[in-house]
Every structure is written in structure tokens, then in C-alpha cells.
MIDREN-926027 format. One line per 4 residues: their letters; for each residue x, y, z of N, C-alpha, C, O. Coordinates in steps of 0.05 Angstrom, whole numbers, plus 5000, padded with zeros to 4 digits. Example, Ala and Ser with C-alpha at 12.3 -4.5 7.8 and 13.67 -1.06 7.14 Angstrom:
BEGIN
as	5264,4886,5156,5246,4910,5156,5264,4934,5156,5285,4934,5169; 5257,4955,5142,5273,4979,5143,5258,5001,5157,5268,5023,5161;
END
This chain:
BEGIN
maid	5699,3738,2961,5700,3777,2965,5729,3792,2969,5743,3790,2989; 5736,3805,2948,5762,3821,2959,5756,3843,2980,5736,3856,2981; 5776,3844,2993,5782,3859,3019,5786,3887,3008,5805,3890,2993; 5770,3911,3015,5776,3934,3007,5804,3946,3028,5798,3961,3047;
wsgm	5831,3942,3025,5847,3952,3039,5850,3985,3039,5856,4000,3058; 5844,3993,3011,5852,4018,3014,5830,4037,3034,5836,4053,3052; 5801,4028,3025,5779,4037,3044,5783,4036,3077,5777,4052,3094; 5792,4018,3079,5805,4010,3115,5828,4029,3119,5830,4041,3141;
lkek	5840,4032,3106,5866,4053,3109,5854,4077,3112,5859,4091,3132; 5836,4085,3093,5826,4111,3097,5812,4115,3125,5816,4134,3140; 5795,4092,3129,5776,4093,3153,5795,4095,3175,5787,4110,3193; 5820,4081,3180,5832,4083,3199,5857,4097,3200,5875,4088,3214;
apvl	5860,4121,3183,5879,4140,3177,5889,4156,3206,5912,4160,3214; 5862,4163,3217,5870,4187,3236,5875,4170,3264,5884,4181,3284; 5869,4145,3264,5873,4132,3287,5906,4120,3286,5920,4116,3306; 5911,4116,3261,5939,4109,3254,5962,4127,3259,5984,4122,3269;
gnaa	5950,4153,3250,5968,4172,3248,5974,4180,3281,5996,4178,3292; 5952,4189,3294,5958,4197,3327,5973,4179,3336,5992,4187,3349; 5971,4146,3332,5990,4126,3350,6019,4130,3335,6040,4126,3348; 6021,4138,3306,6053,4144,3303,6058,4167,3312,6081,4169,3321;
gqaf	6045,4185,3313,6054,4208,3326,6061,4209,3354,6076,4226,3363; 6050,4191,3368,6055,4184,3402,6084,4170,3398,6106,4179,3404; 6078,4146,3384,6104,4125,3380,6130,4144,3372,6152,4138,3382; 6127,4166,3355,6151,4180,3343,6157,4197,3375,6180,4193,3383;
glfn	6144,4209,3388,6153,4225,3410,6162,4209,3431,6178,4221,3445; 6155,4184,3439,6169,4165,3455,6198,4160,3452,6213,4160,3471; 6205,4154,3427,6227,4147,3415,6245,4169,3419,6268,4165,3426; 6235,4196,3413,6249,4218,3408,6250,4242,3424,6261,4263,3417;
ddwk	6235,4237,3450,6243,4259,3473,6255,4250,3489,6249,4234,3507; 6283,4264,3484,6302,4263,3506,6305,4288,3520,6328,4298,3521; 6282,4302,3531,6281,4325,3547,6287,4319,3572,6278,4299,3583; 6308,4340,3588,6311,4334,3617,6306,4353,3633,6318,4374,3630;
npad	6290,4351,3652,6283,4372,3669,6306,4381,3690,6317,4367,3707; 6311,4410,3685,6342,4417,3697,6332,4420,3730,6349,4421,3748; 6306,4422,3734,6301,4416,3767,6313,4396,3779,6324,4399,3800; 6312,4375,3769,6323,4350,3774,6345,4354,3779,6346,4353,3803;
samp	6369,4359,3768,6398,4364,3769,6409,4375,3794,6430,4368,3804; 6386,4400,3807,6396,4414,3833,6386,4394,3852,6400,4393,3873; 6367,4379,3852,6360,4361,3880,6390,4347,3893,6395,4350,3917; 6407,4335,3877,6429,4328,3891,6442,4339,3905,6449,4329,3927;
ylnr	6448,4361,3897,6463,4385,3916,6446,4395,3940,6458,4401,3960; 6422,4399,3939,6403,4408,3954,6408,4383,3980,6411,4389,4003; 6408,4360,3972,6402,4341,3991,6436,4338,4007,6439,4325,4028; 6448,4346,4001,6476,4348,4010,6480,4376,4027,6503,4379,4036;
ipqe	6464,4393,4032,6470,4412,4052,6468,4401,4078,6486,4402,4094; 6444,4388,4083,6444,4379,4115,6468,4358,4123,6477,4358,4146; 6475,4343,4106,6501,4326,4110,6532,4342,4117,6551,4335,4132; 6529,4367,4098,6557,4375,4096,6556,4399,4124,6576,4405,4137;
agkq	6529,4411,4128,6529,4427,4149,6531,4412,4179,6542,4421,4199; 6520,4389,4174,6524,4375,4201,6558,4364,4208,6566,4354,4230; 6575,4369,4185,6596,4362,4190,6616,4382,4204,6635,4376,4218; 6606,4410,4197,6615,4428,4213,6603,4437,4239,6619,4448,4253;
yqpy	6576,4435,4249,6565,4443,4271,6560,4421,4284,6558,4424,4309; 6557,4396,4277,6555,4366,4301,6575,4367,4322,6567,4361,4344; 6596,4373,4319,6617,4373,4346,6611,4393,4363,6621,4394,4386; 6592,4413,4353,6589,4429,4377,6560,4426,4386,6555,4433,4409;
inaa	6543,4418,4372,6523,4407,4379,6523,4384,4404,6509,4384,4424; 6542,4365,4395,6546,4343,4410,6557,4351,4444,6554,4338,4465; 6570,4376,4440,6591,4389,4462,6567,4396,4476,6565,4386,4499; 6549,4409,4469,6534,4422,4481,6507,4404,4502,6496,4409,4523;
qgal	6506,4386,4488,6484,4365,4494,6495,4354,4516,6482,4348,4537; 6524,4349,4513,6536,4334,4538,6545,4356,4565,6552,4348,4588; 6543,4380,4557,6552,4396,4585,6526,4409,4599,6527,4421,4620; 6502,4403,4582,6475,4412,4596,6467,4396,4618,6463,4406,4640;
pqmq	6463,4367,4613,6465,4354,4647,6483,4363,4666,6474,4368,4688; 6509,4367,4662,6526,4369,4685,6515,4399,4694,6504,4404,4716; 6521,4417,4675,6506,4452,4680,6483,4444,4699,6484,4450,4723; 6464,4433,4689,6436,4432,4705,6442,4417,4734,6435,4428,4755;
gqys	6454,4396,4734,6458,4387,4762,6472,4403,4786,6468,4402,4810; 6493,4421,4770,6506,4440,4790,6492,4462,4796,6494,4468,4820; 6477,4478,4782,6461,4492,4784,6436,4481,4806,6424,4496,4821; 6433,4457,4803,6407,4451,4824,6420,4444,4846,6406,4441,4867;
qlln	6446,4439,4848,6456,4440,4875,6457,4468,4892,6453,4473,4916; 6464,4484,4871,6466,4512,4893,6440,4518,4896,6434,4523,4919; 6421,4520,4880,6399,4525,4885,6383,4517,4911,6369,4530,4926; 6393,4487,4912,6371,4475,4931,6391,4475,4951,6380,4480,4972;
dpsq	6419,4470,4954,6436,4473,4982,6457,4491,4974,6476,4479,4964; 6459,4508,4975,6491,4523,4972,6508,4514,4990,6530,4504,4983; 6501,4516,5017,6515,4504,5036,6530,4479,5035,6553,4476,5043; 6516,4461,5025,6526,4431,5022,6548,4442,4998,6572,4443,5003;
klnq	6539,4448,4977,6561,4452,4958,6585,4469,4969,6605,4460,4959; 6589,4491,4986,6604,4499,4996,6627,4481,5012,6651,4479,5009; 6607,4467,5032,6617,4442,5050,6640,4418,5024,6662,4409,5027; 6625,4417,5008,6638,4396,4983,6661,4407,4978,6682,4396,4983;
igqg	6661,4434,4965,6687,4447,4958,6706,4450,4974,6729,4448,4966; 6699,4457,5007,6715,4459,5020,6734,4432,5040,6752,4433,5057; 6719,4415,5029,6736,4384,5034,6753,4381,5024,6768,4365,5034; 6763,4396,4995,6790,4389,4987,6817,4411,4994,6838,4413,4982;
yqes	6805,4429,5021,6824,4442,5026,6851,4435,5031,6848,4415,5044; 6874,4439,5029,6902,4433,5032,6912,4459,5039,6905,4478,5024; 6932,4465,5064,6940,4487,5068,6963,4493,5053,6975,4477,5039; 6969,4520,5057,6992,4531,5032,7015,4520,5045,7016,4515,5069;
pglq	7031,4516,5032,7064,4505,5040,7079,4533,5058,7097,4528,5074; 7068,4561,5052,7082,4582,5073,7061,4584,5099,7059,4605,5113; 7048,4566,5103,7029,4574,5129,7040,4569,5161,7037,4582,5181; 7054,4542,5155,7067,4539,5182,7093,4559,5193,7102,4564,5215;
faiq	7101,4568,5166,7126,4585,5165,7118,4611,5181,7128,4623,5200; 7096,4614,5167,7079,4647,5176,7073,4642,5207,7081,4659,5223; 7062,4624,5214,7047,4624,5241,7075,4618,5260,7074,4630,5281; 7099,4602,5256,7124,4606,5269,7134,4631,5273,7143,4637,5295;
kalq	7134,4647,5251,7147,4671,5255,7126,4690,5266,7134,4713,5272; 7100,4686,5270,7082,4703,5279,7087,4703,5315,7087,4723,5330; 7092,4677,5323,7091,4668,5349,7114,4676,5358,7114,4692,5376; 7142,4665,5344,7166,4682,5354,7166,4711,5361,7179,4721,5379;
asns	7147,4722,5344,7147,4756,5349,7131,4760,5376,7142,4772,5394; 7112,4752,5377,7091,4753,5400,7102,4740,5424,7098,4751,5445; 7115,4722,5424,7132,4711,5441,7153,4730,5456,7151,4735,5480; 7170,4740,5440,7189,4758,5443,7179,4780,5458,7187,4785,5481;
asaa	7155,4797,5442,7145,4819,5454,7138,4808,5485,7149,4819,5504; 7120,4785,5490,7116,4778,5519,7136,4782,5532,7135,4800,5549; 7159,4767,5529,7180,4763,5542,7190,4790,5555,7194,4796,5579; 7193,4803,5535,7199,4829,5540,7186,4847,5563,7197,4864,5578;
ggma	7159,4839,5563,7143,4854,5575,7136,4834,5608,7117,4837,5624; 7154,4820,5606,7150,4795,5630,7124,4783,5626,7112,4776,5646; 7114,4778,5604,7088,4756,5600,7091,4732,5590,7072,4719,5582; 7116,4725,5589,7122,4700,5570,7113,4674,5586,7124,4664,5606;
gspa	7092,4666,5573,7084,4638,5587,7058,4640,5605,7047,4621,5617; 7053,4665,5605,7030,4672,5613,7002,4665,5602,7003,4661,5577; 6976,4663,5614,6952,4652,5600,6950,4672,5576,6943,4662,5554; 6956,4702,5579,6948,4719,5564,6967,4715,5537,6957,4721,5516;
nreq	6991,4706,5538,7010,4705,5521,7004,4677,5508,7013,4674,5485; 6990,4653,5520,6977,4640,5505,6958,4639,5492,6959,4629,5469; 6936,4648,5502,6912,4660,5483,6922,4676,5461,6912,4677,5439; 6942,4688,5469,6943,4711,5437,6959,4688,5416,6955,4690,5392;
disl	6977,4670,5426,6990,4652,5405,6965,4637,5397,6961,4640,5373; 6947,4621,5409,6921,4608,5400,6911,4625,5373,6908,4615,5351; 6905,4656,5380,6890,4674,5365,6907,4675,5339,6898,4671,5317; 6930,4682,5345,6944,4689,5318,6947,4660,5299,6949,4660,5275;
atgy	6948,4641,5312,6953,4619,5293,6923,4606,5280,6921,4596,5258; 6904,4610,5297,6880,4607,5283,6877,4627,5269,6865,4618,5249; 6881,4656,5264,6876,4674,5242,6894,4673,5223,6887,4680,5200; 6916,4665,5228,6926,4653,5198,6921,4637,5185,6919,4639,5160;
ankd	6916,4610,5205,6895,4585,5190,6868,4594,5172,6865,4588,5149; 6851,4608,5185,6829,4624,5182,6830,4636,5149,6817,4629,5130; 6849,4655,5151,6866,4661,5129,6867,4646,5109,6853,4647,5088; 6884,4631,5115,6897,4610,5088,6875,4595,5086,6877,4583,5064;
yndw	6857,4590,5097,6830,4576,5082,6811,4590,5070,6796,4579,5053; 6808,4610,5076,6796,4632,5059,6802,4635,5036,6785,4632,5019; 6826,4644,5031,6841,4649,5015,6843,4626,4996,6845,4631,4972; 6843,4599,5004,6838,4579,4988,6812,4575,4976,6809,4566,4953;
lnha	6794,4582,4994,6766,4580,4988,6756,4597,4965,6739,4592,4948; 6770,4618,4967,6760,4636,4950,6773,4631,4919,6763,4636,4897; 6793,4623,4924,6809,4616,4896,6795,4586,4887,6793,4583,4863; 6787,4568,4900,6768,4545,4885,6745,4557,4880,6735,4550,4859;
lgly	6729,4580,4897,6709,4583,4885,6706,4599,4856,6688,4603,4839; 6729,4606,4859,6734,4625,4829,6739,4603,4807,6725,4602,4787; 6757,4587,4812,6761,4563,4792,6732,4551,4783,6723,4549,4760; 6717,4544,4811,6688,4534,4798,6676,4547,4782,6667,4539,4761;
gqgl	6675,4578,4796,6660,4590,4774,6666,4591,4743,6649,4591,4725; 6693,4591,4742,6703,4593,4714,6689,4571,4700,6675,4573,4679; 6696,4543,4721,6683,4521,4703,6653,4519,4694,6644,4510,4672; 6641,4529,4711,6606,4529,4705,6611,4558,4682,6607,4552,4659;
hgee	6617,4577,4686,6625,4591,4660,6629,4582,4628,6619,4588,4606; 6651,4563,4637,6656,4548,4615,6644,4532,4598,6647,4530,4573; 6623,4517,4620,6603,4501,4614,6577,4512,4600,6560,4500,4587; 6579,4543,4608,6551,4561,4594,6558,4563,4568,6541,4559,4549;
niyg	6584,4571,4564,6598,4581,4542,6595,4558,4518,6586,4565,4496; 6602,4536,4521,6600,4510,4511,6571,4506,4504,6564,4505,4481; 6556,4504,4522,6524,4501,4516,6519,4524,4493,6510,4519,4471; 6526,4548,4501,6512,4568,4481,6523,4565,4453,6508,4564,4434;
vgan	6547,4565,4450,6559,4556,4422,6548,4531,4412,6543,4530,4388; 6543,4513,4425,6526,4492,4421,6498,4496,4407,6494,4489,4384; 6479,4509,4424,6450,4521,4419,6459,4532,4392,6453,4518,4373; 6471,4552,4387,6473,4567,4370,6481,4553,4344,6470,4560,4323;
asnn	6501,4534,4345,6503,4514,4325,6481,4496,4320,6480,4484,4298; 6464,4491,4340,6439,4477,4336,6423,4490,4318,6413,4478,4299; 6418,4520,4326,6393,4533,4314,6403,4540,4286,6386,4546,4268; 6421,4540,4283,6439,4540,4254,6434,4522,4242,6427,4525,4218;
madl	6436,4493,4254,6436,4479,4227,6405,4472,4231,6397,4462,4209; 6385,4474,4248,6353,4473,4238,6352,4499,4218,6336,4496,4200; 6362,4516,4219,6352,4539,4198,6365,4519,4175,6348,4505,4164; 6385,4518,4169,6401,4505,4145,6374,4486,4136,6357,4494,4121;
isqa	6375,4461,4148,6352,4439,4148,6333,4453,4137,6329,4448,4113; 6317,4470,4149,6288,4479,4140,6293,4491,4111,6278,4482,4093; 6312,4512,4104,6312,4530,4087,6325,4504,4058,6319,4508,4035; 6340,4484,4066,6345,4459,4051,6323,4446,4037,6320,4441,4013;
lakq	6303,4442,4067,6272,4425,4055,6254,4443,4035,6241,4436,4015; 6259,4472,4048,6243,4487,4035,6242,4488,4005,6222,4487,3990; 6275,4490,3996,6286,4491,3975,6278,4466,3960,6268,4468,3938; 6283,4442,3971,6268,4424,3961,6243,4414,3951,6239,4401,3930;
geta	6225,4423,3970,6201,4423,3959,6190,4445,3933,6172,4442,3917; 6209,4467,3939,6200,4487,3922,6208,4474,3889,6194,4475,3868; 6239,4461,3894,6246,4451,3870,6224,4427,3856,6212,4429,3834; 6223,4409,3874,6203,4385,3870,6182,4396,3850,6178,4389,3827;
ynaq	6167,4419,3866,6137,4433,3854,6144,4440,3827,6130,4435,3808; 6168,4453,3824,6177,4462,3792,6182,4437,3783,6171,4433,3761; 6191,4422,3789,6207,4397,3771,6175,4391,3758,6169,4391,3734; 6157,4384,3782,6132,4367,3774,6118,4386,3755,6103,4374,3740;
qaen	6119,4411,3752,6099,4434,3741,6119,4435,3710,6108,4441,3689; 6144,4427,3713,6156,4425,3689,6151,4401,3675,6151,4399,3650; 6146,4382,3693,6143,4362,3672,6114,4359,3659,6110,4349,3637; 6093,4370,3680,6067,4371,3672,6062,4391,3639,6043,4388,3624;
ihga	6078,4406,3636,6075,4430,3619,6090,4415,3595,6080,4416,3572; 6111,4402,3600,6128,4384,3577,6108,4371,3564,6100,4375,3541; 6098,4356,3581,6081,4325,3572,6052,4341,3558,6038,4334,3538; 6049,4358,3573,6023,4377,3556,6029,4386,3527,6013,4383,3509;
snqg	6058,4397,3521,6063,4407,3505,6066,4384,3474,6057,4387,3451; 6079,4365,3484,6091,4337,3474,6063,4328,3462,6061,4323,3438; 6039,4325,3484,6017,4304,3471,6003,4327,3449,5994,4319,3428; 6001,4353,3454,5996,4372,3434,6007,4365,3408,5994,4360,3388;
lfnt	6036,4365,3411,6051,4362,3386,6049,4333,3371,6049,4334,3347; 6046,4310,3383,6038,4292,3381,6016,4282,3365,6015,4265,3348; 5994,4300,3377,5960,4298,3365,5970,4317,3337,5961,4307,3316; 5984,4340,3335,5985,4352,3308,5991,4332,3296,5975,4322,3281;
lgsl	6020,4319,3298,6030,4305,3280,6019,4277,3271,6026,4262,3253; 6000,4274,3289,5982,4244,3281,5958,4264,3267,5951,4255,3245; 5950,4278,3272,5927,4285,3254,5936,4293,3225,5922,4286,3206; 5959,4306,3220,5976,4311,3196,5980,4286,3183,5974,4286,3159;
vgta	5990,4259,3195,5994,4236,3180,5962,4226,3172,5955,4220,3149; 5945,4227,3197,5916,4217,3186,5904,4226,3166,5887,4213,3153; 5915,4256,3160,5906,4269,3138,5923,4258,3115,5907,4247,3099; 5945,4256,3107,5958,4247,3091,5954,4221,3086,5960,4216,3062;
lpfl	5946,4203,3097,5949,4175,3089,5925,4174,3072,5929,4159,3053; 5905,4183,3070,5882,4175,3051,5891,4179,3023,5880,4165,3005; 5910,4196,3017,5915,4211,2993,5940,4186,2985,5944,4177,2963; 5949,4182,3001,5972,4156,2988,5958,4129,2981,5974,4111,2977;
f	5938,4125,2979,5915,4099,2970,5898,4111,2943,5880,4097,2932;
END
């Protein structure tokens, strides 16, 4: 029995035409989604921003524990902190000279009044020496407290700069992630639209091939 090849081709023509259209599309679709090209640049934003901001963030992270410790000591026991600072006191180079000059002047005055060596003269000498020593210590302490305050203020500034850098870094990362999400969404949407358009084109091509095949036999 002879096989009716012509009839079989006519019967299968729509299927063959659809397959031919899809195969044509697979080998000829070189479309590239433009959104995909943007992703590498978006991925670089946190990395590039980190090069600028990370040193300040690291500095703030290092300053915070020390700053918290100092403020904790000041709040819990300020006198202990004052004594701790005062332990570093060293008299000024001119203190002894100033005391000697003051005592010489005092003793000369006492001698002129016939009071040299008297209890009143000795008490005055002690008062003069103590007064000069106290003034020297207070001057040193005020200077040391000023430097200590500058140190705390410097730590605060470092922390503030680092905190701002951290906020800016967080904002940039958030913006980059949001843009990445938007780009990924647009990319998928474009892929879907392109795929649907191609499928419609392939189906149309298949139908045309399927319609034309019967007339070729």
C-alpha cells in the first residue's frame, strides 16, 4: 500500500509551520535587554562609596567606646576624674623662683619693721609659698582640663563626621538597592513583553508556513 505523503504533509502542515517559526526565532533572536547593562554600574555604587566613607565610619566606631567611657566616668564620679587628671601635675619651672622672690621681699619688709624671724614672719612666708603653689597647681589644672575638653570635643567631632558618613553610606546603599530592584523589575517586564511579541511573531510565521505548505504538494 502506497503512503500518501502529500496528504500527511497537508495534515501536519500547521504543526510543522509553527515549529519552523519557533526554530527560526531561536536562531535569529539576538535582542539584548538594555536594563541588564545598567546592573553592573548599580552594583558598583556601594563599593565605590565605601572607599570614600569607610575610613570615617571606622574612625567613628573607634572613637565611640572611648568617648562613652570618658563621659561615664564624668557622670558617675567627676571628682575621681579630677583627681586622676591632677595626678599628672608638675610645678612650673618658674614657681620656685617666684616663691623665693616673694619671700625675700616679705623678709626684707619684716626686717625693716623689726619682725624678722618672728612667728608672724614665718606664718606670712608659709602663706606666701602656699598661695604661689596653689596658684601654680590651679593654673596647670585649668590648662589640663582645657586640653582634656579639647580631646573630648575632638572625639565628638570624629564621631559626628563618621555618623554622617554612615548615614550617607546607608542612603546610597538604599538608593542603589531600590534602583537595582526597579531595574530588575523593568528588565523582567521587558523580557516578558519581548518574549510575548516573539511568540506572537513565531505563531504568525508558523501559521503562514502551515497555510503555504499544502499548496506546495
